[in-house]
N, C-alpha and C positions, 0 to 999 in steps of 0.2 A: 450426818448436817448438826451446826450450831442455831440454834435461835432463842430471842427473847421474847417474842412474840405468847403473849398469854395463851390464846388457843391452842398453837403446836408446844410449848411448855407441855399443858395438861396433856393434850394429846397422844405425844411422846409418853408421858408417865403409861397414861392406861394402857397403849401397845406393849409396853414393857413390865407390865402390870409391878409399877411402883409408887400406887397412891393408896396414901397413909392419911390418916382421919385430918393432922392438919394443912394436909395439901386444899383440902377445902375452903382453909382461911381465906375469909376477902381480899385480907392488903398480899397474898400471896399470891393470891389467884390474879389481882390485876397488876401486880407488880411481880414477877417472878426472878428468881437469878437466871444465868444460861442456861440451859438447856443441851443434852445433845442425843439425838440418836442414830444407830448405825445397823445398819442392813448387812448380812453377810449372804453371798448368793457365789452357787457351787455348779459351777456350769460342765458337763461332759459332751463334749459334740460326738466323739469318734463311739463306736460302739463296739459293747466288750464283744457282742459276740453281732459274726456276722453271718445270718442266714443264707441271705441270698447267694454267698460265695462260696459257703458249704455245698449248698444243693448246687451248683455250679460244675464242683469239683465231682459230687455224686452221677450228676449227668457223664462228664466228660469220662469217667472210667469206664460205666457202663456204656458210654459209645465207643470206648478203644476196646471192652468185651465182644463188641456187636459187629465191630472192623474185622477182630480176629477168627471169631467163627464164619463170618462172610467169606475172606481170606481162604479160610479151608476148605467148604464147600466150593468155591469156586477150582481149589486145584482136584478134587473128587468129581468135579463136573468135568473138566477139560480129563484128565484121566482114563473118564468114562467116555470121553467122546472121540478121544484116541483108541483107545479099545472096541469101541463100537465100529470104528472107519475101519480096523486091520481083519474085521470079521466079513467084509463086504469085498 
């Protein structure tokens, strides 16, 4: 932003911490030269670590282990039922 508005020029100098003794001269306060101000902004929208996805992956891995145990126990139960039926 560039301006020659006295209030804005003095405000820019205050924001940039560039105020000197000669900036308080009434002639310079009332008729300033053009002054510029800039603002730098860095904006990151992608999270560096997606914790939700990490927990979802852990839950999926745990569920896979659960279904492996469940399948193993079903096979054992069916084998038990077959043996039990054969003894009758």
